[in-house]
C-alpha positions as CSV (number, residue, x, y, z in Angstrom):
1,M,58.1,4.5,-17.1
2,I,61.1,3.5,-14.7
3,E,62.5,-0.3,-15.8
4,L,60.8,-3.0,-13.7
5,P,62.0,-6.6,-13.5
6,E,60.0,-8.5,-16.1
7,A,59.3,-11.7,-13.6
8,F,57.8,-9.2,-11.4
9,I,55.6,-7.3,-14.0
10,N,54.3,-11.2,-15.1
11,K,53.4,-12.0,-11.7
12,M,51.8,-8.6,-10.7
13,E,49.5,-8.7,-13.9
14,E,48.2,-12.6,-13.2
15,L,47.5,-11.1,-9.5
16,L,45.8,-8.0,-10.0
17,G,43.8,-8.6,-13.2
18,E,41.8,-5.6,-14.0
19,Q,43.5,-3.5,-11.5
20,Y,46.8,-4.2,-13.1
21,S,46.8,-1.1,-15.9
22,G,46.2,1.6,-12.9
23,F,49.0,0.0,-10.6
24,I,51.5,0.0,-13.5
25,E,50.5,3.5,-14.9
26,S,51.5,4.5,-11.0
27,Y,55.2,3.9,-12.1
28,N,55.0,7.0,-14.5
29,E,54.1,9.0,-11.5
30,R,56.9,11.0,-9.3
31,A,56.9,9.1,-5.6
32,N,55.3,11.0,-2.7
33,Q,57.8,12.8,-0.4
34,G,57.0,13.2,3.2
35,L,58.0,14.4,7.1
36,T,57.0,13.4,10.4
37,V,56.7,16.3,12.8
38,N,58.8,15.6,16.2
39,T,56.7,16.4,18.7
40,L,59.0,15.5,21.0
41,K,60.4,19.2,20.3
42,I,57.8,21.3,18.6
43,D,54.2,21.8,18.5
44,I,52.7,20.8,15.0
45,K,50.8,24.2,14.8
46,I,54.1,26.2,15.5
47,F,56.1,24.0,13.0
48,L,53.5,24.5,10.5
49,S,53.7,28.7,11.1
50,M,57.6,28.7,10.6
51,A,58.2,25.6,7.9
52,P,59.4,27.1,4.9
53,F,57.9,24.1,2.8
54,D,54.8,23.4,0.9
55,L,52.9,21.3,3.6
56,T,49.6,19.0,3.0
57,P,48.7,16.3,5.6
58,V,49.2,12.7,5.1
59,P,45.7,11.4,6.3
60,W,46.6,8.5,8.1
61,S,49.4,10.1,10.3
62,K,48.4,13.0,12.9
63,D,51.9,14.3,12.5
64,G,53.0,13.5,8.8
65,F,52.9,15.7,5.8
66,Y,53.4,15.6,2.4
67,Y,56.1,18.6,1.3
68,G,56.6,20.1,-2.2
69,Y,58.8,18.4,-5.4
70,R,61.1,21.5,-5.0
71,D,61.4,21.4,-1.2
72,R,64.6,19.9,0.1
73,P,63.8,19.9,3.9
74,G,67.0,17.8,4.1
75,K,69.1,20.6,3.2
76,H,67.8,22.8,5.9
77,P,69.1,23.4,9.6
78,Y,65.7,22.5,11.1
79,Y,66.5,18.9,10.0
80,D,69.8,19.0,11.9
81,A,67.7,20.3,14.9
82,G,65.5,17.4,14.5
83,L,62.4,19.2,14.2
84,Y,61.1,16.8,11.8
85,Y,62.0,13.0,10.5
86,I,61.9,12.5,6.4
87,Q,59.8,9.6,5.9
88,E,58.1,7.9,3.1
89,P,54.2,8.5,4.0
90,S,53.3,4.8,3.6
91,A,56.1,4.0,6.1
92,M,54.1,6.4,8.9
93,A,51.3,4.1,8.9
94,P,52.7,0.7,11.0
95,A,53.6,3.3,14.0
96,R,50.1,4.8,13.7
97,L,48.3,1.0,14.0
98,L,50.6,0.3,16.7
99,D,48.7,2.7,19.4
100,V,51.4,3.3,21.4
101,K,50.4,5.1,24.7
102,P,52.6,7.0,27.4
103,G,54.1,4.2,30.0
104,H,54.1,1.7,27.7
105,K,56.8,-1.0,27.3
106,V,57.5,-0.9,23.6
107,L,60.0,-3.0,21.2
108,D,61.0,-1.8,17.6
109,L,62.8,-5.5,16.5
110,C,64.0,-4.1,13.2
111,A,64.5,-0.6,14.1
112,A,66.8,1.0,11.9
113,P,67.1,3.7,10.4
114,G,64.9,4.8,13.1
115,G,61.8,6.6,11.8
116,K,59.4,4.0,13.4
117,A,61.5,4.1,16.5
118,F,61.2,7.8,16.6
119,Q,57.5,8.0,16.1
120,L,56.9,5.4,18.7
121,A,59.1,7.1,21.2
122,A,57.3,10.5,20.6
123,D,54.0,8.8,20.9
124,L,55.7,7.5,24.5
125,K,55.8,11.3,25.6
126,G,58.9,10.4,27.9
127,R,57.3,7.8,30.0
128,G,57.4,4.2,29.6
129,F,60.4,3.0,27.1
130,I,61.4,1.9,24.0
131,I,64.2,-0.9,22.9
132,A,65.1,-0.4,19.6
133,N,66.7,-3.4,18.1
134,E,68.8,-3.4,15.0
135,I,71.5,-6.5,14.5
136,D,73.6,-5.0,12.0
137,A,76.3,-2.7,13.3
138,A,76.4,-0.2,10.8
139,R,72.6,0.5,10.4
140,A,72.9,0.4,14.4
141,R,74.8,3.5,14.7
142,V,72.6,5.1,12.1
143,L,69.7,4.4,14.1
144,G,71.6,5.8,17.7
145,E,72.2,9.0,15.4
146,N,68.8,9.5,14.0
147,L,67.2,9.1,17.9
148,E,69.8,11.4,19.0
149,R,69.2,14.1,16.7
150,M,65.4,13.8,17.6
151,G,65.9,14.0,21.1
152,V,64.6,10.6,22.1
153,K,65.5,10.3,25.9
154,N,63.6,6.7,26.9
155,A,65.3,4.5,24.2
156,V,67.5,1.8,24.6
157,I,69.4,0.4,21.4
158,T,70.2,-3.2,21.3
159,R,72.1,-5.5,18.8
160,E,70.8,-8.7,19.3
161,S,68.8,-11.7,16.9
162,P,65.1,-11.9,18.0
163,D,66.0,-15.7,19.5
164,R,68.2,-13.7,22.3
165,L,65.9,-11.3,23.0
166,A,63.0,-13.7,23.2
167,K,64.9,-15.6,25.8
168,V,65.5,-12.7,28.3
169,L,62.3,-10.8,27.5
170,P,59.2,-13.4,27.7
171,D,55.9,-12.3,27.8
172,Y,57.1,-8.7,28.5
173,F,56.1,-5.9,25.9
174,D,53.0,-4.2,25.8
175,R,53.5,-3.1,22.1
176,I,55.8,-4.9,19.5
177,L,56.6,-3.4,16.1
178,V,58.3,-6.0,13.3
179,D,58.6,-4.0,10.4
180,A,60.3,-7.1,8.7
181,P,63.0,-7.4,6.0
182,C,61.1,-8.3,2.8
183,S,61.8,-8.0,-1.0
184,G,61.1,-4.5,-1.0
185,E,59.1,-4.6,-4.1
186,G,56.7,-1.5,-2.7
187,M,59.9,0.5,-2.7
188,F,60.7,0.0,-6.6
189,R,59.2,3.2,-8.0
190,K,61.9,5.3,-5.4
191,N,64.6,3.0,-4.9
192,P,66.8,1.4,-8.2
193,E,69.1,-0.6,-5.5
194,V,66.3,-2.1,-4.5
195,R,65.1,-3.0,-8.1
196,S,68.1,-4.4,-9.2
197,M,68.7,-7.0,-6.2
198,W,65.0,-8.4,-6.8
199,S,64.8,-11.8,-8.0
200,A,61.5,-14.0,-8.5
201,T,63.1,-16.1,-5.7
202,L,63.8,-13.5,-3.1
203,P,59.9,-13.5,-1.6
204,D,59.9,-17.2,-1.0
205,R,63.3,-16.7,1.0
206,C,62.1,-13.7,3.0
207,S,59.1,-15.3,4.3
208,R,60.9,-17.8,5.9
209,R,62.7,-15.3,7.6
210,Q,59.8,-13.4,8.6
211,K,57.9,-16.3,10.0
212,D,61.0,-16.9,12.0
213,I,61.2,-13.3,13.3
214,L,57.6,-12.9,13.7
215,G,57.5,-16.3,16.0
216,Y,60.2,-14.9,18.3
217,A,58.4,-11.4,18.4
218,A,55.3,-13.5,19.6
219,Q,57.3,-14.8,22.7
220,M,57.9,-11.1,24.1
221,L,54.3,-9.8,23.6
222,A,52.7,-9.6,26.9
223,P,49.0,-11.0,27.0
224,G,46.6,-8.4,26.1
225,G,49.6,-6.6,24.3
226,R,49.4,-5.5,20.5
227,M,51.7,-6.1,17.7
228,V,52.1,-4.9,14.3
229,Y,53.9,-6.9,11.5
230,S,54.6,-5.0,8.2
231,T,56.4,-4.9,5.0
232,C,57.3,-2.6,2.2
233,T,56.1,-5.6,-0.7
234,F,53.0,-6.7,-2.5
235,S,54.2,-10.2,-2.7
236,P,51.6,-12.7,-1.0
237,E,54.4,-15.1,0.1
238,E,55.7,-12.4,2.7
239,N,52.2,-10.8,3.5
240,E,48.9,-12.8,3.9
241,G,51.2,-15.9,3.7
242,V,53.2,-15.4,6.5
243,V,50.0,-14.1,8.5
244,D,48.1,-17.1,8.0
245,W,51.0,-19.3,8.8
246,F,51.3,-17.5,12.0
247,L,47.8,-17.6,13.4
248,K,47.8,-21.3,12.7
249,Q,50.8,-21.4,14.9
250,H,49.6,-19.1,17.6
251,P,46.0,-19.5,18.5
252,E,46.5,-17.3,21.4
253,F,46.6,-14.3,18.4
254,S,43.9,-12.7,16.7
255,L,43.7,-9.9,14.1
256,V,42.1,-6.7,14.9
257,T,41.1,-3.9,12.5
258,V,41.6,-0.5,13.5
259,Q,39.1,2.5,13.2
260,G,40.1,5.3,11.3
261,F,42.2,3.9,8.5
262,D,39.6,3.7,5.7
263,W,42.4,4.8,3.2
264,F,43.8,1.4,3.3
265,E,42.6,-1.8,1.1
266,S,42.0,-4.9,2.8
267,G,44.3,-8.0,2.6
268,L,43.5,-10.5,-0.2
269,P,43.2,-13.8,1.0
270,E,42.4,-15.1,-2.1
271,W,45.8,-14.5,-3.3
272,I,46.8,-17.3,-0.8
273,A,45.7,-19.5,2.0
274,H,41.9,-18.2,1.4
275,N,41.6,-17.9,5.0
276,P,38.8,-15.1,5.2
277,E,40.7,-13.5,8.1
278,L,43.4,-12.4,6.3
279,S,40.8,-9.6,5.1
280,K,41.5,-7.9,8.6
281,T,44.9,-7.2,7.4
282,Y,45.8,-4.0,5.2
283,R,47.3,-3.2,2.0
284,L,48.5,0.2,0.6
285,W,48.8,0.6,-3.1
286,P,50.7,3.2,-4.9
287,H,47.9,3.6,-7.7
288,R,45.0,3.9,-4.4
289,I,46.9,6.2,-2.2
290,K,49.6,9.0,-2.2
291,G,52.5,6.5,-0.6
292,E,54.3,3.5,-1.9
293,G,53.3,-0.4,-1.3
294,H,53.0,-1.6,2.1
295,F,51.2,-4.5,4.0
296,I,50.4,-4.4,7.5
297,A,48.6,-6.9,10.1
298,V,47.6,-5.5,13.5
299,F,47.7,-8.4,15.8
300,E,46.5,-8.8,19.9
301,R,47.1,-11.4,22.0
302,K,44.4,-12.7,24.4
303,L,44.5,-11.6,28.0
304,T,45.5,-15.0,29.9
305,G,47.8,-14.5,32.5
306,G,49.9,-11.5,33.6
307,P,53.1,-9.9,31.6
308,G,56.4,-11.0,32.7
309,S,58.2,-9.9,35.5
310,L,61.8,-9.1,35.3
311,P,64.9,-7.7,37.5
312,L,65.3,-4.2,36.9
313,F,68.7,-3.0,35.5
314,Y,69.3,-0.3,38.0
315,K,68.9,-2.5,40.9
316,R,71.3,-5.1,39.1
317,W,73.7,-2.6,38.7
318,G,73.1,0.4,41.2
319,L,72.8,3.8,40.5
320,R,75.4,6.5,40.7
321,K,74.5,9.1,43.2
322,E,77.6,11.1,43.9
323,L,79.4,12.4,40.5
324,S,80.9,15.7,41.5
325,E,81.7,16.3,37.9
326,Y,78.4,16.1,36.6
327,K,76.7,17.7,39.4
328,S,79.1,20.9,38.6
329,F,78.1,20.9,34.8
330,I,74.7,21.0,35.6
331,K,74.7,23.7,38.2
332,E,76.6,25.8,36.2
333,N,75.1,25.3,32.8
334,L,71.6,24.1,33.2
335,Y,68.7,25.6,35.3
336,Q,67.3,22.5,36.1
337,D,68.3,18.8,37.0
338,I,67.9,15.8,35.1
339,D,65.9,13.1,37.1
340,G,66.4,9.6,36.4
341,P,68.8,6.8,37.5
342,L,72.4,7.5,36.5
343,Y,74.7,4.6,35.1
344,M,78.2,4.7,34.4
345,H,79.6,2.6,31.4
346,K,83.5,3.1,31.2
347,D,83.5,6.9,30.9
348,Q,80.1,7.4,29.4
349,L,77.4,8.6,31.5
350,Y,73.8,7.6,30.9
351,L,70.2,8.1,32.2
352,I,68.7,5.0,32.3
353,P,64.4,4.4,32.4
354,E,63.5,3.5,35.9
355,S,61.6,0.2,34.6
356,L,64.2,-0.8,32.4
357,P,64.9,-4.7,33.0
358,D,68.1,-6.3,33.0
359,L,69.7,-6.7,29.8
360,S,73.3,-7.7,31.0
361,S,73.3,-10.9,28.8
362,L,72.4,-8.9,25.8
363,R,74.8,-6.9,23.2
364,V,73.4,-3.3,24.1
365,L,74.4,-0.3,22.2
366,R,73.3,2.3,24.3
367,P,71.5,1.5,28.0
368,G,69.9,4.6,27.8
369,F,70.2,8.5,27.3
370,N,73.8,9.2,26.7
371,L,74.5,12.6,28.9
372,G,78.0,13.1,28.4
373,V,81.6,11.4,28.9
374,L,83.8,12.0,32.1
375,R,87.2,12.6,31.0
376,K,90.7,13.9,33.1
377,G,88.2,14.9,36.0
378,R,85.9,16.6,33.5
379,F,82.2,16.2,32.7
380,I,81.8,16.9,28.8
381,P,78.4,16.9,27.7
382,S,77.0,14.9,24.9
383,H,75.4,16.1,21.8
384,A,72.6,14.0,22.6
385,L,72.1,16.0,25.5
386,A,72.0,19.2,23.4
387,M,69.4,17.9,21.3
388,A,66.9,16.9,24.0
389,L,67.4,20.3,25.5
390,K,65.3,23.2,25.5
391,K,66.6,27.0,24.8
392,Q,65.0,28.3,28.4
393,Q,66.6,25.4,30.1
394,A,70.5,26.6,29.2
395,V,72.1,29.2,31.5
396,Q,73.8,30.2,28.2
397,S,72.4,30.1,24.5
398,I,73.1,31.5,21.0
399,D,70.6,31.6,18.8
400,F,70.7,32.0,15.1
401,P,68.2,32.8,12.5
402,G,67.2,29.5,10.3
403,N,68.4,31.6,6.9
404,S,71.5,32.9,8.7
405,K,75.1,32.3,7.3
406,E,76.2,31.6,10.9
407,I,74.2,28.7,11.4
408,R,75.6,27.3,8.0
409,Q,78.8,27.7,9.4
410,Y,78.3,26.2,12.6
411,I,76.7,23.0,11.1
412,N,80.1,22.7,8.9
413,G,82.2,22.7,12.0
414,E,83.3,26.4,12.0
415,T,84.6,28.5,14.5
416,L,83.0,31.8,14.8
417,N,84.0,35.3,16.5
418,G,82.4,37.9,18.0
419,F,80.7,36.0,21.2
420,K,80.8,37.2,24.8
421,G,80.8,35.0,27.8
422,K,82.9,32.0,28.8
423,G,81.7,28.2,29.0
424,W,79.3,26.0,27.6
425,A,76.6,27.2,25.4
426,L,73.7,25.7,24.0
427,V,73.4,26.6,20.0
428,T,69.8,26.9,18.7
429,V,68.3,27.8,15.5
430,D,65.1,30.0,15.7
431,G,65.2,28.6,19.1
432,Y,65.2,24.9,19.0
433,S,68.7,23.2,19.9
434,V,71.2,21.8,17.4
435,G,74.6,21.3,19.7
436,W,76.9,22.7,21.8
437,A,80.0,25.4,21.5
438,R,82.3,26.9,24.2
439,L,82.6,30.6,24.4
440,S,86.0,31.9,25.5
441,G,88.1,34.7,24.4
442,G,85.4,36.2,22.0
443,L,85.4,32.9,20.0
444,M,82.6,30.5,20.0
445,K,84.3,27.2,19.6
446,N,82.6,24.7,17.8
447,H,81.5,21.2,19.6
448,Y,79.0,20.0,17.0
449,P,80.2,16.2,16.2
450,K,82.4,15.8,13.4
451,G,80.8,13.1,11.9
452,L,77.8,14.8,11.5
453,R,79.2,18.0,10.0
454,R,78.2,18.9,6.6
455,L,77.6,21.7,4.0
456,L,74.3,23.4,3.5
457,D,73.5,25.0,0.5
458,N,75.5,28.5,-0.1
459,D,72.3,30.5,-0.7
460,I,69.8,28.8,2.1
461,N,67.2,31.5,0.5
462,E,66.8,29.3,-1.9
463,L,65.0,27.1,0.5
464,L,62.6,29.4,2.3
């Protein structure tokens, strides 16, 4: 069994009583591994027919699957094509319980590294938008890379504190996810670093921060909206205790149970506060399900009043209607235009959601979908644009099989020989976009971003 903090062991033994033996025995077992299929790019049935992995469904996630212990999906070019997101199975649940529909305005308040934000964007199906917020700069960059790889076009990335967001966006969002920073006890089985950072005082310190974050999130939810609060810890101080505090502070909110999630245990009001309403929350236990430890509460706000009305971003900043370099690129390289308001920030061109509110007073890392850069009178398409395109949209494309040497060379940034044509070409793996190349003089010049280049296994057939 892995080495657990003694104070944690003592605490869980006291809390769990007769259930403790089953709980502690789960630490002798391997952590479960999962992936979420990217339905923005590929139909689930098609993915299952072509995926070279041993996949079984995650019961609480319509697009989630366990993969085998010998599988290495992170080493396969399908990963680079954004056909799936590697995600711990229990971590798939909060987004499913939020029940996002196309057209919703969604906020993921603590969004890095991006797995849940991607799930929510997939549920939007290109309609409405999501603001994915992450205050830490390094984590926000990882968030942006992940959403880019998944081909998400209607996401905005902000780097703001919850209180500043609440001032600008009151009573606004249809759905809010608060996957709060926590003591991480539910990740002890899979993450040694989290174990080493834990202390007996950490849950109480985390709970104070969680109350602040949740309180500001409540100010941004529109009447009639839904908000999910989740953690990956067992601590009652951070779970039922935070929810009990929140309900007392916000009588306009109530807990709701969601049909079809019978795999999860109820919350435990007897552990703290003794409020019977807390039994409407969810606990995910590693000895009861094939997943790590999580806690989830689903709130709804009473339908009193209407949603907030805010000035629109594009009306404040204006549209770019005449952009000859971009228009020329579209005409020469794509079979159809990309509809929507265009916004220029310095030399970067963005497509922004039409219903996006004015965010000019906030720190915005990405105001929308990055189309490319204008440089020396030329438009250079972004990697994000490539990742959101389908093969049939590109005038020129080069397709490599998933088990080929060439796709590994491309992802490693190499130039390839023996290609006809001239100009931009969309590079695909088994028909799914993975990046850009430029054809010239028989060469395929590599435009895969340098920061993403990596060596895949020398013998990719080991993965198949």
